C-alpha positions, 0 to 999 in steps of 0.5 A: 600757479603760472600765468600760462596755466591760468590763461589756459584754465580761462580758455578751457572754461569759456563757453561757446555762447560767450564767444559767439556773442562777442563774434556777432558784435564784431561782425556787426561793427564791420557792417555785416549781418548775423545771417552773413556770419552764418553764411561764412560757416 
């Protein structure tokens, strides 16, 4: 299998919950709160 196929497969299998937790941690590092993150939506 090609590298691109494996990357696409990995992205397709990624759950929203895992991405959300990473995003929350990134927002906290920028001194924003979880509530401020939700306000951006």
